[in-house]
C-alpha positions in Angstrom: -20.1 -5.3 -14.3 -19.4 -1.8 -13.0 -17.8 1.3 -14.6 -16.2 3.8 -12.3 -14.9 7.2 -13.4 -12.6 8.9 -10.9 -12.4 12.6 -11.9 -9.7 13.3 -9.4 -7.4 10.5 -10.6 -8.4 11.1 -14.2 -9.1 7.4 -14.6 -11.7 4.9 -15.6 -12.1 1.4 -14.2 -14.2 -1.3 -15.6 -14.9 -4.1 -13.1 -15.9 -7.3 -14.9 -16.2 -9.6 -11.9 -16.0 -9.2 -8.1 -13.1 -11.8 -8.0 -10.0 -10.3 -6.4 -7.1 -9.4 -8.7 -3.9 -11.3 -8.1 -1.8 -9.5 -10.6 -1.9 -6.6 -13.0 -0.2 -5.9 -16.3 0.2 -2.7 -18.2 -0.7 -3.8 -21.7 -0.2 -0.4 -23.2 1.0 2.9 -21.6 -1.7 3.8 -19.1 -3.9 0.7 -19.8 -3.8 -1.8 -17.0 -5.5 -5.2 -17.0 -6.1 -7.0 -13.7 -6.2 -10.8 -13.6 -7.4 -13.3 -11.0 -5.4 -16.3 -9.8 -6.7 -18.3 -12.8 -5.5 -15.7 -15.3 -9.0 -14.5 -16.1 -9.5 -10.7 -16.7 -11.3 -9.2 -13.7 -10.9 -5.5 -14.5 -9.4 -2.9 -16.9 -8.1 0.5 -15.9 -7.5 3.5 -18.2 -5.3 6.3 -16.9 -5.2 9.9 -18.2 -8.8 9.7 -19.4 -9.2 13.4 -20.2 -6.2 13.2 -22.6 -7.4 9.9 -24.2 -11.0 11.1 -24.7 -11.1 14.9 -24.7 -14.5 16.4 -24.5 -16.2 13.2 -23.4 -19.0 13.8 -20.9 -18.2 11.1 -18.3 -21.4 11.9 -16.4 -23.4 10.8 -19.5 -22.5 7.2 -20.2 -24.6 5.0 -22.5 -24.7 1.2 -22.2 -25.5 -0.6 -25.4 -25.9 -4.4 -25.9 -25.6 -5.9 -29.3 -28.6 -8.2 -30.1 -27.8 -11.9 -30.5 
């Protein structure tokens, strides 16, 4: 799993798997979900990041796992 923040594009992309995307669907304005050829989600993109999360420091991300 990888998280990429593109400051220039003002976008965030979460890669869930290295499988190639075969199609994309905009599920909400500016939220794009990528699917592989078996309809599994492989990535999620959020456009206009600075407007959706104003003031968020994208250089300081925290990963948190919920215990089982």
